[in-house]
C-alpha positions, 0 to 999 in steps of 0.5 A: 151081464149088467143093466140100466134102470130108468133112473140111470139115464145120463144126459147127452154127451156130444163126442169130444173133438179128437185130439192129435196123436201123441206122436204128433206133439213134441216137448223137448226132453219129454215123452208125450203120453196123453193129450186132451184137446180144448174146444178152442184148440189148446192142448193139455199134455201129460208127459213122462221123463222117459218112454220106459214105464220105469222111470217114465211113469214115476216122473210125469208132468203136465203142460199146456200147448197153445199156438205152439207155445208150451207152458209147464204146469209142473210135476204130477203124482206118479201114473198120471193120465186121463186128462180132461178140460173143464172151462179153462181148468185141467183135471187128471187121475194119478196115484194117491201120494205117497203110495205107488199102491194107494189107488187113483185120485182126481187132481186139478192142474195145481196138483191138489187131490180133489177126492180125499177120503173117497170110499170108492175109486175114480177109474177114468175121466171123460171130457164133456165140452161145456159141462163138468167132466164125467168121472167113472168110479169103481164102487165095490162090485158096481160102476158109477158115473158122476159129474165131477163136482156134482152128483151121481148120474148112473150106476151099472150093477149086475143082474142077479140071474145067469143070463143077461147082457153079453150072455144073451149074445151067446144064444141058448147056452146055459150059464151058472147062477152068479151071486154077490157076496158080502162077508167079513175078514178075520179082523172084522173088515167088510169085504165083497166078492162073487160066487158062481155056481155050476150050470143048472145048480143051486146052493141046495145042491152043494157042496161043490168042488170050488175054485178060487179065482184071484184077480190081477193088479192087485189094484183091480177087482171083480165087478158084478158082470159076466165072468167069461174070459180067455183066461180060465174063468168062472163061467168056464168052470161052471160048465165043468161042474165047479163053483167059483169064488171071486174075492176082492181082498185088501189091495183091490180097486173099488174101496178107496185109498186106504183099502188099496194101500193096505198091501203096500209092502205087505203083499200076501199078508192080510190079502191072503187072510181075506181070501181064506175067510171067504173060502171058510164061509162058503165051506161053512154054508155047505157050498164048498167041499173042503176036500175039493178046493182049487185056486187059480189066477193070472199075474198078481193072481198067479202070485197069490195062487202060488203064495196060497200053496205056501200057506196051506195044503188045503188046495188040491190044484193051483194054476199059476198064470204069469205069476210072481215067484221072486219079488227081488228078481221081478223088481230087478228085471221087470218093467214095473220095478218101482211099482213092484217094490211098493208091494213086496221088496224082500224074499219074505214075500216070495213063494220061492222062499217057501217052495219046500212047503208046497205039496199042491200040484201046480200048473205054471203057465207063462208067455215067453216074451212077457216083459211085465213078469219075465218068464224066468219067474215061472222057470224058477218056481218050476225048478223049485217045486217037484209037483209042478207042470210048466207050459210056456207059450212062444211069442206071447207077452203078459196076456195070451193073444193067439187063439190057439194058445188061449184054447190050449190054456182053457183045455189044459186047465180043464184037464188039470182041475179035473183031479179035484 
């Protein structure tokens, strides 16, 4: 999975005092979302204007509670969280204004951005009483630990081998070799991703049937760690004889604000070309068989799988998991409406608009009780595409939680992609 070297030792961090639960704190007219406790008992509190994600997450504010007295420190940028104390100052993460799809930055209690131009993405702040907070940073395919205002403490990077970390806990099961990829987009932008080969194979054994796995978000990423999950994943497909390509296109976590904001109201545009450039490279290198290509994804990745089949007929199968087919409908009925509007606010971004172009067989899967991406998104796409199969899992939300349903999904995907 991932390993630490001797130079990556972090100085000792004593456990922080456990703050009271948010439901034990009251701020009139506000919904308490997160709390950080100072060693002297003061509380830093992030509140929302409403308990609902939209509009609550769009209207956060910062407060200090001391001896029962509430001091308002003003409104924060959207999606504020991860508050920490450092001396008498408070720091937190929030989205980089003015975008709702621009990635996280670190702010102080005066709401000043402390990480402008950072080429990576702060992902979490950890309070370390008596020391500067630790900033956990997504840096390309790796994860770094920094002292806020200081230097690098440690870097976690994937091992270039099929075994290690979590994989070792699974006994003698063989795993596909995982490689880090660096390649260029059509416009010359540097991109990264992962390649996982079929179990027991090397590049010299190619070309292989290739499944492109698109991550969710889009402000998320594939990190260089062990790729075995409940959703059909690279090591699962490696055992079925498939290679997997895991790209981090524009919009992803780990490359800074501008990279993340590039998909703002341009969802599926350069983002898709970034993915296709990686597929073309793997075909050129003799790793991917151009006649045996599939694509799969969940949530935003499900959208991209559907979108890809409206752009090209090169895929022989596509798994659309909890995906978006109609952006205006999602904005109107999903619980993240304003955030979705920051990505695609018109029918021109919707797979359903171009459904008559789709010739690729689709496996559409969705949770019946999904409030993030309502199940109607799956039903719309299924009705519009004759070459589609629909499976709805009762009682499930945006992620599948039931073991029976997870096993069904994995085996259903195995059978579906067997046609490659």
